[in-house]
C-alpha positions as CSV (number, residue, x, y, z in Angstrom):
1,X,-59.1,-16.9,-0.4
2,X,-62.1,-19.3,-0.2
3,X,-63.7,-21.6,-2.8
4,X,-67.4,-22.4,-2.8
5,X,-68.3,-25.2,-5.3
6,X,-65.0,-24.5,-7.1
7,X,-65.8,-20.9,-7.7
8,X,-63.7,-18.0,-6.6
9,X,-66.2,-16.0,-4.5
10,X,-64.2,-13.4,-2.6
11,X,-60.8,-11.7,-2.2
12,X,-59.6,-11.6,1.5
13,X,-58.6,-8.3,2.9
14,X,-55.2,-9.7,3.9
15,X,-54.0,-9.9,0.3
16,X,-51.9,-7.0,-1.1
17,X,-53.7,-4.4,-3.1
18,X,-51.7,-5.5,-6.2
19,X,-53.0,-9.1,-5.9
20,X,-56.5,-7.8,-5.4
21,X,-56.1,-5.8,-8.6
22,X,-54.9,-8.8,-10.6
23,X,-57.6,-11.1,-9.3
24,X,-60.2,-8.4,-9.9
25,X,-59.0,-8.1,-13.5
26,X,-59.7,-11.8,-13.9
27,X,-63.1,-11.6,-12.3
28,X,-64.1,-8.7,-14.6
29,X,-62.9,-10.6,-17.6
30,X,-65.1,-13.6,-16.7
31,X,-67.8,-11.7,-14.7
32,X,-70.4,-11.6,-17.3
33,X,-70.0,-15.3,-18.2
34,X,-70.1,-16.3,-14.5
35,X,-73.2,-14.2,-13.8
36,X,-75.1,-15.5,-16.9
37,X,-74.3,-19.1,-16.3
38,X,-75.1,-18.8,-12.6
39,X,-78.5,-17.1,-13.2
40,X,-79.4,-19.5,-16.1
41,X,-78.7,-22.4,-13.9
42,X,-78.1,-24.7,-16.9
43,X,-74.2,-24.8,-16.6
44,X,-71.7,-24.9,-13.7
45,X,-69.9,-21.6,-12.9
46,X,-66.7,-20.8,-14.7
47,X,-63.7,-21.9,-12.6
48,X,-60.5,-19.9,-12.3
49,X,-57.6,-22.3,-11.6
50,X,-55.0,-21.6,-9.1
51,X,-52.0,-21.4,-11.5
52,X,-53.5,-18.8,-13.8
53,X,-54.5,-16.7,-10.8
54,X,-50.9,-16.9,-9.5
55,X,-49.5,-16.0,-12.9
56,X,-51.9,-13.0,-13.2
57,X,-50.8,-11.8,-9.7
58,X,-47.1,-12.1,-10.6
59,X,-47.6,-10.1,-13.8
60,X,-49.4,-7.5,-11.9
61,X,-46.7,-7.2,-9.2
62,X,-43.9,-7.0,-11.8
63,X,-45.2,-3.7,-13.1
64,X,-42.9,-0.7,-12.6
65,X,-45.4,1.3,-10.6
66,X,-45.0,-1.1,-7.7
67,X,-41.1,-0.7,-7.7
68,X,-40.7,3.0,-7.9
69,X,-39.6,3.3,-4.2
70,X,-37.4,0.2,-4.1
71,X,-33.8,0.7,-2.8
72,X,-31.0,0.9,-5.4
73,X,-28.4,-1.8,-5.9
74,X,-25.8,0.2,-4.0
75,X,-28.2,0.7,-1.1
76,X,-29.1,-3.0,-1.0
77,X,-25.4,-3.9,-1.0
78,X,-24.7,-1.5,1.9
79,X,-27.7,-2.9,3.8
80,X,-26.3,-6.4,3.3
81,X,-22.9,-5.3,4.6
82,X,-24.3,-3.6,7.6
83,X,-26.5,-6.6,8.4
84,X,-23.4,-8.8,8.2
85,X,-21.5,-6.5,10.5
86,X,-24.4,-6.4,12.9
87,X,-24.6,-10.2,13.0
88,X,-20.9,-10.4,13.5
89,X,-21.0,-7.9,16.3
90,X,-23.9,-9.6,18.0
91,X,-22.2,-13.0,17.8
92,X,-19.0,-11.5,19.3
93,X,-20.9,-9.8,22.0
94,X,-22.7,-13.1,22.9
95,X,-19.3,-14.9,23.1
96,X,-17.5,-12.2,25.1
97,X,-17.9,-12.0,28.9
98,X,-20.3,-9.3,29.8
99,X,-22.0,-9.1,26.4
100,X,-21.8,-5.9,24.4
101,X,-20.1,-3.9,27.2
102,X,-17.5,-6.6,27.6
103,X,-16.8,-6.7,23.9
104,X,-16.3,-2.9,23.9
105,X,-13.9,-3.1,26.8
106,X,-11.9,-5.8,25.0
107,X,-11.6,-3.7,21.9
108,X,-10.5,-0.7,23.8
109,X,-7.9,-2.7,25.7
110,X,-6.5,-4.1,22.4
111,X,-6.3,-0.5,21.0
112,X,-4.6,0.7,24.1
113,X,-2.0,-2.0,24.0
114,X,-1.4,-1.3,20.3
115,X,-1.0,2.4,20.9
116,X,1.4,1.7,23.8
117,X,3.6,-0.6,21.6
118,X,3.6,2.0,18.8
119,X,4.6,4.8,21.2
120,X,7.3,2.6,22.8
121,X,8.8,1.0,19.7
122,X,8.0,3.7,17.1
123,X,7.3,3.2,13.4
124,X,8.7,0.0,12.0
125,X,11.8,0.8,10.0
126,X,13.4,-1.2,7.3
127,X,16.5,-3.0,8.5
128,X,19.6,-1.3,7.2
129,X,21.7,-3.3,4.7
130,X,25.2,-4.0,5.9
131,X,27.7,-1.9,4.1
132,X,29.9,-3.7,1.6
133,X,33.4,-2.9,0.5
134,X,33.9,0.4,-1.3
135,X,35.9,-1.0,-4.2
136,X,34.1,-4.1,-5.6
137,X,36.3,-4.5,-8.6
138,X,40.1,-4.6,-9.0
139,X,42.4,-1.8,-8.1
140,X,42.1,1.3,-10.2
141,X,43.7,4.8,-10.0
142,X,41.8,7.9,-8.9
143,X,42.1,9.2,-12.4
144,X,40.5,6.1,-13.8
145,X,37.6,6.4,-11.4
146,X,37.1,10.1,-12.3
147,X,37.1,9.3,-16.0
148,X,34.5,6.6,-15.4
149,X,32.4,9.0,-13.3
150,X,32.5,11.7,-16.0
151,X,31.5,9.1,-18.7
152,X,28.5,8.1,-16.6
153,X,27.6,11.7,-15.9
154,X,27.7,12.6,-19.6
155,X,25.1,9.9,-20.3
156,X,22.9,11.1,-17.4
157,X,23.6,7.9,-15.3
158,X,23.8,9.6,-12.0
159,X,23.9,6.6,-9.7
160,X,27.1,5.0,-11.1
161,X,28.5,8.5,-11.6
162,X,28.2,9.2,-7.8
163,X,29.6,5.8,-6.9
164,X,32.6,6.2,-9.1
165,X,33.3,9.8,-7.9
166,X,33.2,8.7,-4.3
167,X,35.7,5.9,-5.1
168,X,37.9,8.5,-6.8
169,X,37.9,10.6,-3.7
170,X,39.0,7.6,-1.5
171,X,41.6,6.4,-4.0
172,X,43.1,9.9,-4.3
173,X,43.4,10.0,-0.5
174,X,45.2,6.7,-0.6
175,X,47.5,7.9,-3.3
176,X,48.3,11.0,-1.2
177,X,49.1,8.6,1.7
178,X,46.4,10.2,3.8
179,X,44.8,6.8,4.0
180,X,46.5,3.5,4.0
181,X,45.4,1.2,1.1
182,X,43.3,-1.4,2.8
183,X,41.0,-3.9,0.9
184,X,37.5,-4.2,2.1
185,X,37.2,-0.6,3.5
186,X,33.7,0.9,3.5
187,X,32.9,4.5,2.6
188,X,32.0,5.3,6.2
189,X,35.3,3.9,7.4
190,X,37.2,5.9,4.8
191,X,35.7,9.3,5.6
192,X,36.1,8.7,9.4
193,X,39.8,8.2,8.9
194,X,40.1,11.0,6.3
195,X,38.4,13.5,8.6
196,X,41.4,13.4,10.9
197,X,43.7,14.6,8.2
198,X,41.2,16.9,6.6
199,X,39.1,18.3,9.5
200,X,37.7,21.2,7.5
201,X,35.9,18.8,5.2
202,X,34.7,16.3,7.7
203,X,31.0,17.2,7.3
204,X,31.2,17.1,3.5
205,X,33.0,13.8,3.5
206,X,30.3,12.3,5.8
207,X,27.5,13.6,3.6
208,X,29.2,12.2,0.5
209,X,29.6,8.8,2.2
210,X,26.0,8.8,3.3
211,X,24.8,9.6,-0.2
212,X,27.0,6.8,-1.6
213,X,25.4,4.4,0.9
214,X,21.9,5.6,0.0
215,X,22.5,5.1,-3.7
216,X,24.4,1.8,-3.5
217,X,22.6,0.0,-0.7
218,X,19.4,2.0,0.1
219,X,17.9,2.0,-3.4
220,X,17.7,5.8,-3.7
221,X,18.4,7.6,-6.9
222,X,21.1,10.2,-7.4
223,X,20.7,13.5,-9.2
224,X,22.9,15.8,-11.2
225,X,23.0,18.2,-8.3
226,X,24.3,15.5,-5.9
227,X,26.9,14.4,-8.4
228,X,28.1,18.0,-8.9
229,X,28.5,18.4,-5.1
230,X,30.6,15.3,-4.8
231,X,32.7,16.3,-7.8
232,X,33.3,19.7,-6.3
233,X,34.3,18.1,-3.0
234,X,36.8,15.9,-4.9
235,X,38.4,19.1,-6.5
236,X,38.5,20.9,-3.1
237,X,40.2,17.9,-1.4
238,X,42.9,18.0,-4.1
239,X,43.6,21.7,-3.2
240,X,43.4,21.2,0.5
241,X,46.6,20.9,2.6
242,X,46.2,18.1,5.1
243,X,46.7,18.3,8.9
244,X,49.2,15.5,9.5
245,X,48.6,13.6,12.8
246,X,50.9,11.1,14.4
247,X,49.2,8.3,12.5
248,X,49.5,10.1,9.2
249,X,53.2,10.8,9.9
250,X,53.7,7.1,10.6
251,X,51.9,6.1,7.4
252,X,53.9,8.6,5.4
253,X,57.1,7.5,7.0
254,X,56.4,3.8,6.3
255,X,55.5,4.6,2.7
256,X,58.7,6.6,2.2
257,X,60.8,3.8,3.7
258,X,59.1,1.3,1.4
259,X,59.8,3.5,-1.6
260,X,63.5,3.9,-0.6
261,X,63.9,0.2,-0.2
């Protein structure tokens, strides 16, 4: 834009069409006064200051007709993210040996090492919690454990019901002298020893002990069905005749001697 004697004389072709429209509107508004004053020669031409011209151009460019094809807010956000990723990738490729190709090779090498470790080590597993003693409170009879289990089951508290029924099974085996009464015994140890005297129920005893561990130490929930299975196992064990091994005979003999003394 050029000024001749302080008068706006022309609109350069480099200005946007919107700016030309705004400035043209100002020229048309003052055109008659400019022409009359210039032809009369008695007064200086009307001057359009720079700030009003800039404000007129701003108002013109703010009209909706000039922004119909502007990208949406989501599109602008995506463009900003992709531009950031592109800059990050370019910076990394410049720092990596070999440029972009070297960066791709490094990424593929890292992925290959990760896949090899995953294949070799497998999915990370939670460390198992060490099994605690089966009986945490004082000595109670099998009948007392069964009564406690049934009370929990009647209220729908299946976790303590399963725990108490499993304790009833182990205590009943101790009362039948199929297991020696040993403080600190775990459920797995109890069923491993009981399986020698009751081999026909070894699988059921192991399943019951595993479910007891899951409920007590693994944070899993019991159900009515799982409790009914353990209760049925308890009743079956009461009716099952044991297979006495040498260790069972020794335990029974020691128990009978202690009773006689």
